[in-house]
N, C-alpha and C positions, 0 to 999 in steps of 0.2 A: 144827389147830383152834385158833379165836383163844379162849380158855376169859376172859369176860367179869367171872367172881365167885369168891370165893377162900373163900365160906361158904356152907353149906347147913344148913338147917333140914329136920329129918325128926322127922314122928313118926306112930308108930304109934297105930291107934284101934283100940279093938273093939266095934262099934257092932250093939244086936241089929237082927231084920230089924223088926221094927216101927219102929222110929226113924231109920230109914235114909235116908229122902225129907227129913226133915228135917234131919235130921245132912246133909247132901248138900247143902241148901237152906242152911243156917248154913254151910258151909265157901265155900261161894263170897259168899255174903256179908261174910264176912270178908277173905275177898280182894280183892272190893272195895273195901272200907275201907284195903288195901295199898297200891291205887292212892294212895289221897289221901295217903301218908305224905310225907314231905319227900324221902327216903330210899326209894322204893320197891324191890322186889324187883328184880332184876338180870334176871329173864327170867322168864318163864308161872311161876306156881303148878301143880302134878300133883297130881292126887287118883287115886291106886291102886285098886281093890280084888284082892283074891285072887279065885283062878279056882276053887282048892279048900277057903276057909275064908269065903264070904260074910261072915261078920261081919268080918274083919278089911281093913281102910284102912290105907294110907300116905299121908301126904301129902309132898309134897317140894316144894322153895323155895331158890331161889338170891339169895343176896344181897351187894351188894359188901362189906362190910365186919361185923365181929362189933360191933363200935360200932352200925352201923344195926341188928342183931337186937335186941340189947339195947333200941333206944331201942325198936323195934317192940312187945317184950314188956312196954314198961311203959307205952305209949301211951293217954291215956285213950278214946280211940275205939278201939281196939284189944281192950283187957283185957274190957272186958263180952261184946264179942262172941266173943272167946276161949271167956269161961268158960261162955256159953251151948252153944257149941258142946260143950263138953268136959261139959257138963249131960247131953246127948244117949247118950254113949256109958258102958261098962259100964267102960272104964278108958282111958287115953291115955298115951303113954311120950313126950315130946318130947325131941328131941335135936340139938344144935347141932355141924355137922362140921366141918373142914378140909377140902381138896383135897391128896391127897400123889401120883394120878399119873392121868394124862388117854391113853388109847391116841388115837390118831389115825385120825378120817375117813378110810375106804380112797382114795377121792379123793385125798387129801394123802401117802397112802403109794405110790402111784404116781407120784407127779411128782418 
């Protein structure tokens, strides 16, 4: 597997059931804006919801560099969209992570 990013953003959100539809719409609007950045995400953004706690969401994005993440977080179009999305949550815990290891895909293990 060839990894085309070295940095990931991972944000954990707690969203009440009454705000979840608006939250997902705000997340989609934010991701659309990411595509207009000079350095957009390296791959698709992903939003997942816990199957045990339906108020818990996680957003994961791969980026080419830490510089790209820092630029995204200060972009004049992104900041208000991010703030609007976070306003729909009970809690938001953003983080930036670097890749430490990768397990090869099964097909690559067999060759």
